[in-house]
C-alpha positions, 0 to 999 in steps of 0.5 A: 865207916862207909863214908871214910872209904868213899873218898879212898874208893873215888881216888882209886877209880880215878886213878884206874881210869888214869892208868887206862888212858895211859895204857891206851896212849901206849898201845895205840903207839905200839900199833901205829909203829906196826902198821907203819912196819917200823921197828920199835927199838933204836940201836942206842937207847941211851939218854944221850942218844939223838934217836932213842928208837921210834917208840920212845921217840913217838912218845916224846913226840905225843907229850908235847901235845897230849898233857896225860902222857907228858904227866905220866912220863914227867911223875911216874915212879913205878914204870913209865912204860918205856923200858924194853921189857915193857915194849916187848911185853906190849908188842907180845900182847898186840901181836896175840890179839892180831893173831887171834883176828887173823885166825877168825878171818881164816875160820870163815874164809873158803880157801887159804894159800901158804907163802914161805920165803927163806933168807939168810940174816946178816949172821948167817941164820937162816929165817922163813917168813910165813904169810897167809893169803886168803880172801875175807869179806871179798878183799885179798889179805896177806897177813904175816904170821911170822919169822922162823929160824930154820938154820938148824934144819933147811931140808924139805922135811924140816920145812914140811914140819913147819908147814903142818905147824902152821896149818894146825895153829890156823886150822886151814888144812881142809882149805889149803889150796896153794903154796909158794916158795921164794928162797926155799928151794928144797921144797921144789917138787915136794 
């Protein structure tokens, strides 16, 4: 019985290894685009489009030089890893890892500053970008930690609640030394 299971187990282990190799390339592609501050998705991701988005186009470029990713994109019957839902899941997973890294750096730094910038987007939705600034291992870091929709409450009290949530999330209340607001004029004097 063990002799019969051995080939199956060996094949399964090979498939797991191939899947990990594919996933590594896919995650590395998402991380590359994030480091370059490029969006993953395009405006028209249809097969007829000349530009299906940075993520899909990057995978198409890689497949020219990488037989593993080419084989996967050519033969996959379950998931190529290119659907919008998969792109979002991978981006969210990478964001959680980055967020954990930022929390670790903030934990070991003596001082943290908060930078907020409020602006309206094309649909008149008011968004607040949040950045943490701190020194870690002698190097100044500015880490973007997210956008927040503040359309419903652009008051000083609403922004104050946002600040408290960031301070609690990254646990730097006793290290909080500065705050700046660009575009958040309601905060002047608060």
